[in-house]
VOSE-44489 format. One record per residue: residue number from 1; residue in one letter; x, y, z of N, C-alpha, C in turn. Coordinates in nm, 2 decimals, padded with zeros to 4 digits, always signed. Example, Ala and Ser with C-alpha at 12.3 -4.5 7.8 and 13.67 -1.06 7.14 Angstrom:
<node num="1" residu="A" n_east="+01.32" n_north="-00.57" n_up="+00.78" ca_east="+01.23" ca_north="-00.45" ca_up="+00.78" c_east="+01.32" c_north="-00.33" c_up="+00.78"/>
<node num="2" residu="S" n_east="+01.28" n_north="-00.22" n_up="+00.71" ca_east="+01.37" ca_north="-00.11" ca_up="+00.71" c_east="+01.29" c_north="+00.00" c_up="+00.79"/>
//
This chain:
<node num="1" residu="X" n_east="+00.08" n_north="-00.12" n_up="+00.00" ca_east="+00.00" ca_north="+00.00" ca_up="+00.00" c_east="+00.09" c_north="+00.13" c_up="+00.00"/>
<node num="2" residu="X" n_east="+00.19" n_north="+00.12" n_up="+00.07" ca_east="+00.28" ca_north="+00.24" ca_up="+00.08" c_east="+00.35" c_north="+00.27" c_up="-00.05"/>
<node num="3" residu="X" n_east="+00.38" n_north="+00.16" n_up="-00.13" ca_east="+00.44" ca_north="+00.18" ca_up="-00.26" c_east="+00.34" c_north="+00.24" c_up="-00.36"/>
<node num="4" residu="X" n_east="+00.21" n_north="+00.21" n_up="-00.34" ca_east="+00.11" ca_north="+00.27" ca_up="-00.43" c_east="+00.10" c_north="+00.42" c_up="-00.40"/>
<node num="5" residu="X" n_east="+00.10" n_north="+00.46" n_up="-00.28" ca_east="+00.09" ca_north="+00.60" ca_up="-00.24" c_east="+00.22" c_north="+00.67" c_up="-00.29"/>
<node num="6" residu="X" n_east="+00.33" n_north="+00.61" n_up="-00.28" ca_east="+00.46" ca_north="+00.67" ca_up="-00.32" c_east="+00.45" c_north="+00.69" c_up="-00.48"/>
<node num="7" residu="X" n_east="+00.40" n_north="+00.59" n_up="-00.55" ca_east="+00.39" ca_north="+00.60" ca_up="-00.69" c_east="+00.29" c_north="+00.72" c_up="-00.73"/>
<node num="8" residu="X" n_east="+00.18" n_north="+00.73" n_up="-00.66" ca_east="+00.09" ca_north="+00.83" ca_up="-00.69" c_east="+00.15" c_north="+00.97" c_up="-00.66"/>
<node num="9" residu="X" n_east="+00.23" n_north="+00.98" n_up="-00.55" ca_east="+00.30" ca_north="+01.10" ca_up="-00.52" c_east="+00.40" c_north="+01.14" c_up="-00.63"/>
<node num="10" residu="X" n_east="+00.48" n_north="+01.04" n_up="-00.67" ca_east="+00.58" ca_north="+01.07" ca_up="-00.78" c_east="+00.51" c_north="+01.11" c_up="-00.91"/>
<node num="11" residu="X" n_east="+00.40" n_north="+01.05" n_up="-00.94" ca_east="+00.33" ca_north="+01.09" ca_up="-01.07" c_east="+00.28" c_north="+01.23" c_up="-01.05"/>
<node num="12" residu="X" n_east="+00.23" n_north="+01.26" n_up="-00.94" ca_east="+00.17" ca_north="+01.40" ca_up="-00.91" c_east="+00.29" c_north="+01.50" c_up="-00.92"/>
<node num="13" residu="X" n_east="+00.40" n_north="+01.47" n_up="-00.86" ca_east="+00.51" ca_north="+01.56" ca_up="-00.87" c_east="+00.56" c_north="+01.58" c_up="-01.01"/>
<node num="14" residu="X" n_east="+00.57" n_north="+01.47" n_up="-01.08" ca_east="+00.61" ca_north="+01.47" ca_up="-01.22" c_east="+00.52" c_north="+01.56" c_up="-01.31"/>
<node num="15" residu="X" n_east="+00.39" n_north="+01.55" n_up="-01.29" ca_east="+00.30" ca_north="+01.63" ca_up="-01.37" c_east="+00.32" c_north="+01.78" c_up="-01.33"/>
<node num="16" residu="X" n_east="+00.33" n_north="+01.80" n_up="-01.20" ca_east="+00.35" ca_north="+01.94" ca_up="-01.16" c_east="+00.48" c_north="+02.00" c_up="-01.21"/>
<node num="17" residu="X" n_east="+00.58" n_north="+01.93" n_up="-01.21" ca_east="+00.71" ca_north="+01.98" ca_up="-01.26" c_east="+00.70" c_north="+02.00" c_up="-01.41"/>
<node num="18" residu="X" n_east="+00.63" n_north="+01.91" n_up="-01.48" ca_east="+00.61" ca_north="+01.92" ca_up="-01.63" c_east="+00.54" c_north="+02.05" c_up="-01.66"/>
<node num="19" residu="X" n_east="+00.43" n_north="+02.07" n_up="-01.59" ca_east="+00.35" ca_north="+02.19" ca_up="-01.61" c_east="+00.43" c_north="+02.32" c_up="-01.58"/>
<node num="20" residu="X" n_east="+00.51" n_north="+02.31" n_up="-01.48" ca_east="+00.59" ca_north="+02.43" ca_up="-01.44" c_east="+00.71" c_north="+02.46" c_up="-01.52"/>
<node num="21" residu="X" n_east="+00.78" n_north="+02.35" n_up="-01.56" ca_east="+00.91" ca_north="+02.37" ca_up="-01.63" c_east="+00.91" c_north="+02.31" c_up="-01.77"/>
<node num="22" residu="X" n_east="+00.80" n_north="+02.25" n_up="-01.81" ca_east="+00.80" ca_north="+02.18" ca_up="-01.94" c_east="+00.81" c_north="+02.28" c_up="-02.06"/>
<node num="23" residu="X" n_east="+00.80" n_north="+02.22" n_up="-02.18" ca_east="+00.81" ca_north="+02.30" ca_up="-02.30" c_east="+00.68" c_north="+02.39" c_up="-02.31"/>
<node num="24" residu="X" n_east="+00.70" n_north="+02.51" n_up="-02.36" ca_east="+00.59" ca_north="+02.61" ca_up="-02.38" c_east="+00.55" c_north="+02.60" c_up="-02.53"/>
<node num="25" residu="X" n_east="+00.42" n_north="+02.63" n_up="-02.55" ca_east="+00.38" ca_north="+02.63" ca_up="-02.69" c_east="+00.44" c_north="+02.74" c_up="-02.77"/>
<node num="26" residu="X" n_east="+00.45" n_north="+02.72" n_up="-02.90" ca_east="+00.51" ca_north="+02.82" ca_up="-02.99" c_east="+00.40" c_north="+02.93" c_up="-03.02"/>
<node num="27" residu="X" n_east="+00.45" n_north="+03.04" n_up="-03.07" ca_east="+00.35" ca_north="+03.15" ca_up="-03.10" c_east="+00.27" c_north="+03.11" c_up="-03.22"/>
<node num="28" residu="X" n_east="+00.31" n_north="+03.03" n_up="-03.31" ca_east="+00.23" ca_north="+02.99" ca_up="-03.42" c_east="+00.11" c_north="+02.90" c_up="-03.38"/>
<node num="29" residu="X" n_east="+00.14" n_north="+02.82" n_up="-03.28" ca_east="+00.03" ca_north="+02.74" ca_up="-03.23" c_east="-00.07" c_north="+02.81" c_up="-03.14"/>
<node num="30" residu="X" n_east="-00.03" n_north="+02.93" n_up="-03.09" ca_east="-00.12" ca_north="+03.01" ca_up="-03.00" c_east="-00.20" c_north="+03.11" c_up="-03.08"/>
<node num="31" residu="X" n_east="-00.18" n_north="+03.13" n_up="-03.20" ca_east="-00.26" ca_north="+03.23" ca_up="-03.27" c_east="-00.19" c_north="+03.33" c_up="-03.35"/>
<node num="32" residu="X" n_east="-00.07" n_north="+03.30" n_up="-03.40" ca_east="-00.01" ca_north="+03.39" ca_up="-03.49" c_east="+00.08" c_north="+03.50" c_up="-03.44"/>
<node num="33" residu="X" n_east="+00.13" n_north="+03.49" n_up="-03.32" ca_east="+00.23" ca_north="+03.58" ca_up="-03.27" c_east="+00.17" c_north="+03.71" c_up="-03.21"/>
<node num="34" residu="X" n_east="+00.05" n_north="+03.71" n_up="-03.18" ca_east="-00.01" ca_north="+03.83" ca_up="-03.12" c_east="+00.01" c_north="+03.84" c_up="-02.97"/>
<node num="35" residu="X" n_east="+00.08" n_north="+03.75" n_up="-02.91" ca_east="+00.10" ca_north="+03.76" ca_up="-02.77" c_east="+00.04" c_north="+03.64" c_up="-02.69"/>
<node num="36" residu="X" n_east="-00.06" n_north="+03.67" n_up="-02.61" ca_east="-00.12" ca_north="+03.58" ca_up="-02.52" c_east="-00.21" c_north="+03.48" c_up="-02.57"/>
<node num="37" residu="X" n_east="-00.23" n_north="+03.46" n_up="-02.70" ca_east="-00.32" ca_north="+03.36" ca_up="-02.75" c_east="-00.39" c_north="+03.41" c_up="-02.87"/>
<node num="38" residu="X" n_east="-00.49" n_north="+03.33" n_up="-02.91" ca_east="-00.57" ca_north="+03.36" ca_up="-03.03" c_east="-00.66" c_north="+03.48" c_up="-02.99"/>
<node num="39" residu="X" n_east="-00.68" n_north="+03.57" n_up="-03.09" ca_east="-00.76" ca_north="+03.68" ca_up="-03.07" c_east="-00.89" c_north="+03.67" c_up="-03.16"/>
<node num="40" residu="X" n_east="-01.00" n_north="+03.67" n_up="-03.09" ca_east="-01.13" ca_north="+03.66" ca_up="-03.17" c_east="-01.16" c_north="+03.79" c_up="-03.24"/>
<node num="41" residu="X" n_east="-01.25" n_north="+03.79" n_up="-03.34" ca_east="-01.28" ca_north="+03.91" ca_up="-03.41" c_east="-01.33" c_north="+04.02" c_up="-03.32"/>
<node num="42" residu="X" n_east="-01.40" n_north="+03.99" n_up="-03.22" ca_east="-01.46" ca_north="+04.09" ca_up="-03.13" c_east="-01.35" c_north="+04.16" c_up="-03.04"/>
<node num="43" residu="X" n_east="-01.23" n_north="+04.10" n_up="-03.04" ca_east="-01.12" ca_north="+04.16" ca_up="-02.96" c_east="-01.02" c_north="+04.23" c_up="-03.05"/>
<node num="44" residu="X" n_east="-01.03" n_north="+04.22" n_up="-03.18" ca_east="-00.93" ca_north="+04.27" ca_up="-03.27" c_east="-00.97" c_north="+04.41" c_up="-03.30"/>
<node num="45" residu="X" n_east="-00.88" n_north="+04.51" n_up="-03.26" ca_east="-00.91" ca_north="+04.65" ca_up="-03.29" c_east="-00.92" c_north="+04.68" c_up="-03.44"/>
<node num="46" residu="X" n_east="-00.84" n_north="+04.62" n_up="-03.52" ca_east="-00.85" ca_north="+04.65" ca_up="-03.66" c_east="-00.98" c_north="+04.60" c_up="-03.72"/>
<node num="47" residu="X" n_east="-01.03" n_north="+04.49" n_up="-03.68" ca_east="-01.16" ca_north="+04.44" ca_up="-03.73" c_east="-01.27" c_north="+04.53" c_up="-03.68"/>
<node num="48" residu="X" n_east="-01.27" n_north="+04.57" n_up="-03.56" ca_east="-01.37" ca_north="+04.66" ca_up="-03.51" c_east="-01.37" c_north="+04.79" c_up="-03.58"/>
<node num="49" residu="X" n_east="-01.25" n_north="+04.84" n_up="-03.61" ca_east="-01.24" ca_north="+04.97" ca_up="-03.68" c_east="-01.30" c_north="+04.95" c_up="-03.82"/>
<node num="50" residu="X" n_east="-01.27" n_north="+04.84" n_up="-03.89" ca_east="-01.33" ca_north="+04.82" ca_up="-04.03" c_east="-01.48" c_north="+04.81" c_up="-04.02"/>
<node num="51" residu="X" n_east="-01.53" n_north="+04.74" n_up="-03.92" ca_east="-01.68" ca_north="+04.72" ca_up="-03.91" c_east="-01.74" c_north="+04.86" c_up="-03.89"/>
<node num="52" residu="X" n_east="-01.68" n_north="+04.94" n_up="-03.80" ca_east="-01.74" ca_north="+05.07" ca_up="-03.77" c_east="-01.73" c_north="+05.16" c_up="-03.89"/>
<node num="53" residu="X" n_east="-01.63" n_north="+05.15" n_up="-03.97" ca_east="-01.61" ca_north="+05.23" ca_up="-04.09" c_east="-01.72" c_north="+05.19" c_up="-04.19"/>
<node num="54" residu="X" n_east="-01.74" n_north="+05.06" n_up="-04.20" ca_east="-01.84" ca_north="+05.01" ca_up="-04.30" c_east="-01.98" c_north="+05.05" c_up="-04.26"/>
<node num="55" residu="X" n_east="-02.01" n_north="+05.05" n_up="-04.12" ca_east="-02.14" ca_north="+05.09" ca_up="-04.08" c_east="-02.16" c_north="+05.24" c_up="-04.10"/>
<node num="56" residu="X" n_east="-02.06" n_north="+05.32" n_up="-04.08" ca_east="-02.07" ca_north="+05.47" ca_up="-04.11" c_east="-02.09" c_north="+05.49" c_up="-04.26"/>
<node num="57" residu="X" n_east="-02.02" n_north="+05.41" n_up="-04.34" ca_east="-02.04" ca_north="+05.43" ca_up="-04.49" c_east="-02.18" c_north="+05.39" c_up="-04.53"/>
<node num="58" residu="X" n_east="-02.23" n_north="+05.28" n_up="-04.48" ca_east="-02.37" ca_north="+05.24" ca_up="-04.51" c_east="-02.47" c_north="+05.34" c_up="-04.47"/>
<node num="59" residu="X" n_east="-02.45" n_north="+05.40" n_up="-04.35" ca_east="-02.54" ca_north="+05.50" ca_up="-04.29" c_east="-02.54" c_north="+05.62" c_up="-04.37"/>
<node num="60" residu="X" n_east="-02.42" n_north="+05.67" n_up="-04.42" ca_east="-02.41" ca_north="+05.79" ca_up="-04.50" c_east="-02.46" c_north="+05.77" c_up="-04.64"/>
<node num="61" residu="X" n_east="-02.47" n_north="+05.65" n_up="-04.69" ca_east="-02.52" ca_north="+05.62" ca_up="-04.83" c_east="-02.67" c_north="+05.62" c_up="-04.83"/>
<node num="62" residu="X" n_east="-02.74" n_north="+05.61" n_up="-04.72" ca_east="-02.89" ca_north="+05.61" ca_up="-04.72" c_east="-02.94" c_north="+05.75" c_up="-04.75"/>
<node num="63" residu="X" n_east="-03.05" n_north="+05.76" n_up="-04.83" ca_east="-03.11" ca_north="+05.89" ca_up="-04.86" c_east="-03.17" c_north="+05.95" c_up="-04.73"/>
<node num="64" residu="X" n_east="-03.16" n_north="+06.08" n_up="-04.71" ca_east="-03.22" ca_north="+06.14" ca_up="-04.60" c_east="-03.15" c_north="+06.12" c_up="-04.47"/>
<node num="65" residu="X" n_east="-03.02" n_north="+06.08" n_up="-04.47" ca_east="-02.95" ca_north="+06.05" ca_up="-04.35" c_east="-02.85" c_north="+06.17" c_up="-04.32"/>
<node num="66" residu="X" n_east="-02.89" n_north="+06.29" n_up="-04.33" ca_east="-02.81" ca_north="+06.40" ca_up="-04.31" c_east="-02.78" c_north="+06.43" c_up="-04.16"/>
<node num="67" residu="X" n_east="-02.87" n_north="+06.39" n_up="-04.07" ca_east="-02.85" ca_north="+06.42" ca_up="-03.93" c_east="-02.78" c_north="+06.30" c_up="-03.87"/>
<node num="68" residu="X" n_east="-02.69" n_north="+06.32" n_up="-03.78" ca_east="-02.61" ca_north="+06.21" ca_up="-03.71" c_east="-02.68" c_north="+06.16" c_up="-03.59"/>
<node num="69" residu="X" n_east="-02.81" n_north="+06.15" n_up="-03.59" ca_east="-02.88" ca_north="+06.10" ca_up="-03.47" c_east="-02.88" c_north="+05.95" c_up="-03.46"/>
<node num="70" residu="X" n_east="-02.88" n_north="+05.90" n_up="-03.34" ca_east="-02.87" ca_north="+05.76" ca_up="-03.32" c_east="-03.01" c_north="+05.71" c_up="-03.30"/>
<node num="71" residu="X" n_east="-03.06" n_north="+05.61" n_up="-03.38" ca_east="-03.20" ca_north="+05.56" ca_up="-03.36" c_east="-03.22" c_north="+05.49" c_up="-03.23"/>
<node num="72" residu="X" n_east="-03.11" n_north="+05.44" n_up="-03.17" ca_east="-03.12" ca_north="+05.36" ca_up="-03.05" c_east="-03.13" c_north="+05.45" c_up="-02.93"/>
<node num="73" residu="X" n_east="-03.10" n_north="+05.57" n_up="-02.94" ca_east="-03.09" ca_north="+05.66" ca_up="-02.82" c_east="-03.23" c_north="+05.70" c_up="-02.78"/>
//
């Protein structure tokens, strides 16, 4: 029984050391080198800027849209 507990303890320590000091994932596997991981479209400032620009362009193309009022306000 003591050997089984020692084996479980060694496996636990091995896993903890592997997580602490093991190999780290490369930037390519984490999302293209942007830092902390993959960035979704709703977190990407460039994507949000393009969407906002497109919304303004569509709004200004509508006839009678001279006033900058917000319909949701």
